[in-house]
C-alpha positions as CSV (number, residue, x, y, z in Angstrom):
1,M,88.9,115.5,113.8
2,K,88.7,112.5,111.4
3,K,91.0,112.3,108.4
4,I,89.6,111.0,105.0
5,G,91.5,110.4,101.8
6,I,90.1,111.2,98.3
7,I,91.1,109.7,95.0
8,S,89.4,110.2,91.6
9,R,89.4,109.7,87.9
10,C,90.6,113.2,87.1
11,D,90.1,113.4,83.3
12,R,86.4,114.3,83.5
13,D,84.8,117.6,84.5
14,D,81.8,116.0,86.2
15,V,84.0,113.9,88.4
16,L,86.1,116.9,89.4
17,A,82.9,118.9,90.1
18,L,81.8,116.2,92.5
19,V,85.2,116.1,94.1
20,R,85.0,119.9,94.8
21,D,81.5,119.4,96.2
22,I,82.7,116.7,98.6
23,V,85.8,118.6,99.7
24,A,83.6,121.7,100.4
25,H,81.1,119.5,102.3
26,L,83.7,118.0,104.5
27,K,85.7,121.1,105.4
28,S,84.1,121.6,108.8
29,K,83.7,117.8,109.4
30,A,87.1,116.2,108.6
31,I,90.6,116.8,107.4
32,V,90.7,115.8,103.7
33,L,93.8,114.3,102.1
34,I,93.6,114.5,98.3
35,D,95.7,112.3,96.1
36,T,98.3,114.4,94.1
37,R,96.8,113.9,90.6
38,T,93.3,115.0,91.8
39,A,94.7,117.8,93.9
40,E,96.6,119.3,91.0
41,K,93.3,119.5,89.0
42,I,91.4,121.3,91.7
43,N,94.2,123.5,92.9
44,E,94.5,121.9,96.4
45,K,97.4,120.5,98.4
46,G,98.1,116.9,97.5
47,T,99.1,113.8,99.4
48,Q,100.6,110.6,97.9
49,M,98.3,107.6,98.2
50,A,101.0,105.5,99.9
51,Q,101.2,108.2,102.6
52,M,97.5,108.4,103.5
53,R,97.5,105.6,106.1
54,R,100.6,107.1,107.7
55,E,98.9,110.5,107.8
56,G,96.0,108.9,109.8
57,A,93.3,108.6,107.1
58,E,90.5,106.2,108.3
59,F,89.1,105.5,104.8
60,I,89.3,106.5,101.2
61,I,86.6,108.0,99.0
62,S,87.1,106.9,95.4
63,I,85.2,108.9,92.8
64,G,85.1,107.2,89.4
65,G,84.7,103.6,88.4
66,D,86.2,100.3,89.3
67,G,89.5,101.2,87.7
68,T,89.9,104.2,90.0
69,V,89.4,101.9,93.0
70,L,91.8,99.4,91.8
71,R,94.5,102.0,91.0
72,G,94.1,103.4,94.6
73,I,94.3,100.0,96.3
74,Q,97.4,99.0,94.2
75,K,99.2,102.1,95.5
76,M,98.7,101.2,99.2
77,D,100.9,98.5,100.9
78,D,98.2,98.0,103.6
79,P,95.0,99.2,101.9
80,L,92.6,101.5,103.7
81,P,88.8,100.8,103.4
82,V,87.5,102.3,100.2
83,L,84.1,104.0,99.7
84,G,83.3,104.0,96.0
85,I,81.2,106.7,94.3
86,N,80.1,105.4,90.9
87,M,80.9,107.7,88.0
88,G,81.6,104.9,85.6
89,T,79.3,102.3,84.0
90,I,78.5,99.0,85.8
91,G,80.9,99.3,88.7
92,F,81.1,96.3,91.0
93,L,83.4,98.0,93.5
94,V,81.6,101.3,93.5
95,D,78.2,101.2,95.2
96,V,77.2,104.8,95.8
97,A,75.3,106.9,93.2
98,P,76.7,110.4,92.8
99,E,73.4,112.0,93.9
100,N,73.6,110.1,97.2
101,A,77.3,110.7,97.8
102,L,77.1,113.4,100.5
103,E,74.4,111.7,102.5
104,V,76.3,108.3,102.5
105,I,79.6,110.0,103.4
106,D,77.9,111.6,106.4
107,K,76.6,108.3,107.5
108,V,80.0,106.7,107.1
109,L,81.6,109.5,109.2
110,S,79.5,108.4,112.1
111,G,80.8,104.8,111.9
112,F,81.2,102.0,109.3
113,E,81.9,98.4,108.8
114,A,84.8,97.4,106.6
115,E,84.6,94.2,104.4
116,E,87.9,92.5,103.7
117,R,88.6,90.8,100.3
118,S,91.6,88.5,99.5
119,R,94.2,89.7,97.0
120,L,96.7,87.8,94.9
121,S,100.5,88.2,95.4
122,I,102.5,87.8,92.2
123,K,106.2,87.1,91.9
124,I,108.3,86.8,88.7
125,N,111.8,85.4,89.3
126,D,111.5,86.4,93.0
127,E,110.6,90.0,92.0
128,K,107.4,91.0,93.8
129,L,104.9,92.7,91.5
130,P,101.9,94.8,92.7
131,P,99.2,92.6,94.3
132,A,95.9,92.0,92.4
133,T,92.5,92.8,93.9
134,N,90.6,91.6,90.8
135,E,92.9,89.5,88.6
136,V,96.2,88.6,87.0
137,V,96.0,88.0,83.3
138,I,98.7,86.4,81.2
139,I,98.1,87.0,77.5
140,T,100.0,86.7,74.2
141,A,102.0,89.8,73.3
142,S,101.2,89.3,69.6
143,P,97.5,89.5,68.5
144,A,96.2,86.3,66.8
145,K,99.1,84.2,68.2
146,M,98.6,81.6,70.9
147,L,100.6,80.8,74.0
148,S,101.5,77.4,75.3
149,Y,101.7,77.0,79.1
150,K,101.5,74.7,82.1
151,I,99.8,75.5,85.3
152,F,100.8,73.8,88.6
153,I,98.8,73.9,91.9
154,D,101.2,73.4,94.7
155,K,103.2,70.4,93.4
156,S,100.5,69.0,91.0
157,R,100.1,69.8,87.4
158,L,96.6,71.2,86.8
159,E,96.7,71.9,83.1
160,E,98.8,72.1,79.9
161,L,97.3,73.8,76.9
162,R,97.6,76.3,74.1
163,A,95.4,79.4,74.4
164,D,95.3,83.1,74.0
165,G,96.2,83.4,77.7
166,V,94.8,82.7,81.1
167,V,93.0,84.7,83.9
168,F,93.7,84.1,87.6
169,A,91.0,86.0,89.5
170,T,90.1,86.5,93.1
171,S,86.5,85.9,94.2
172,T,86.1,89.7,94.0
173,G,87.4,89.7,90.4
174,S,85.2,86.7,89.4
175,T,82.6,89.2,88.1
176,A,85.1,91.0,85.9
177,Y,87.4,89.7,83.1
178,A,87.1,86.1,84.4
179,M,83.3,86.2,84.0
180,S,83.5,87.6,80.5
181,A,85.8,84.8,79.6
182,G,83.3,82.1,80.7
183,G,84.4,81.7,84.4
184,P,81.9,81.3,87.3
185,I,80.6,84.0,89.5
186,V,82.0,83.4,93.0
187,D,80.6,84.8,96.3
188,P,83.3,87.1,97.8
189,H,83.1,85.1,101.0
190,V,84.5,82.1,99.2
191,D,88.3,82.3,99.7
192,G,89.3,80.9,96.3
193,T,91.2,81.7,93.1
194,V,89.4,81.3,89.8
195,I,91.5,80.1,86.8
196,V,90.0,80.7,83.4
197,P,91.8,79.8,80.1
198,L,91.3,82.4,77.3
199,A,90.1,80.8,74.0
200,P,91.8,77.5,74.7
201,F,92.6,75.1,71.8
202,K,91.4,72.1,73.8
203,L,87.8,70.8,74.1
204,S,88.4,69.6,77.7
205,A,89.7,72.9,79.0
206,R,87.4,74.3,81.7
207,P,87.6,77.0,84.4
208,W,88.8,75.9,87.8
209,V,88.3,77.3,91.4
210,V,91.2,76.4,93.7
211,P,91.8,77.3,97.4
212,A,93.2,80.8,97.8
213,R,96.0,79.4,100.0
214,S,97.3,77.4,96.9
215,E,100.7,78.1,95.4
216,I,100.1,78.6,91.7
217,R,103.0,78.3,89.3
218,V,102.8,79.1,85.6
219,E,105.4,78.1,83.0
220,L,105.4,79.3,79.4
221,T,106.5,76.4,77.2
222,L,107.1,77.8,73.7
223,P,110.6,79.3,73.2
224,K,110.9,82.8,71.9
225,K,107.2,83.5,72.5
226,E,106.6,86.7,74.4
227,A,103.6,87.2,76.7
228,V,102.3,90.1,78.8
229,I,101.3,89.9,82.4
230,V,98.6,92.5,83.4
231,I,97.5,93.1,87.0
232,D,94.0,94.7,87.6
233,G,94.4,96.5,84.2
234,Q,96.7,98.9,86.0
235,Y,100.2,97.3,85.7
236,S,101.7,95.4,82.8
237,R,105.1,94.0,81.8
238,K,106.4,91.5,79.2
239,I,107.4,88.0,80.2
240,S,109.1,85.2,78.4
241,E,109.7,81.4,78.6
242,S,112.6,81.8,81.0
243,D,110.5,83.7,83.6
244,K,109.2,81.8,86.7
245,I,105.7,83.0,87.6
246,L,104.3,82.4,91.1
247,I,100.9,83.4,92.4
248,T,99.8,83.1,96.0
249,K,97.4,84.7,98.5
250,A,98.6,88.2,99.5
251,D,99.3,89.0,103.1
252,K,97.2,92.2,103.1
253,P,93.6,92.2,101.9
254,A,91.7,94.9,100.1
255,R,89.1,96.6,102.3
256,F,85.8,98.2,101.3
257,V,83.3,100.4,103.3
258,K,80.1,98.4,103.5
259,T,77.1,100.5,102.3
260,R,74.7,98.1,100.7
261,E,72.1,96.1,102.7
262,G,71.1,93.8,99.9
263,G,74.5,92.1,99.6
264,F,76.4,90.4,96.8
265,Y,73.5,88.5,95.2
266,E,71.3,91.6,94.9
267,K,74.3,93.4,93.4
268,V,74.8,90.7,90.7
269,R,71.1,90.8,89.9
270,S,70.9,94.6,89.6
271,K,74.1,95.1,87.7
272,L,74.2,92.1,85.4
273,A,70.5,91.6,84.6
């Protein structure tokens, strides 16, 4: 019998009600592994996200919004394919409407295609941080104060400027924070990293797209100025001028269960019109 993982945003009654419906629907069709936070809410046995691949899960059903998907992927060393049920707002990573959830799940059980998306690997002083599926954001720790930083691509200096911060996004994340900050929308099949300064104090500062294989180095240049690094809105920590920040392409990609026939451009039109 197939094994399927389930994760959810578990602070809403409507989400938990759908989780219960999905679990009941799958009881005779698959072995269901429910993440510990969700399982506690519905009085079921729980499984740690990091253990689901080892337990033999073939894919993950994520019930919530993009944040739920990103949280789940971040907890897996080698991410399983994710099928997103949209209980949020726009949701670029969650394609399935709740009213169609059971029908789509049944179709996926009979076979599916997984789409791989590049992630970013982040190191600070040789300490490995969680990989990013959408973006890495470096932002000032003090509101209304600017950072000063340099960006290097491989061995070449790309930019030096003062700004509120900077976004480094994957192609997948180009429709998230990076787009809101004025960056380009990038087809997920383009293997690149988008670099978008946040409110730069420089007329010539513009977004860049560089090859995903590039080694990106960031140096903060103002002493005693603290910044915060945020990964996919799920992980954050303070950084300072002495920290060495290195961003490269992650070894393991994110994976998504393909459910839409219209593709990326249709999705952009329908969600951002």
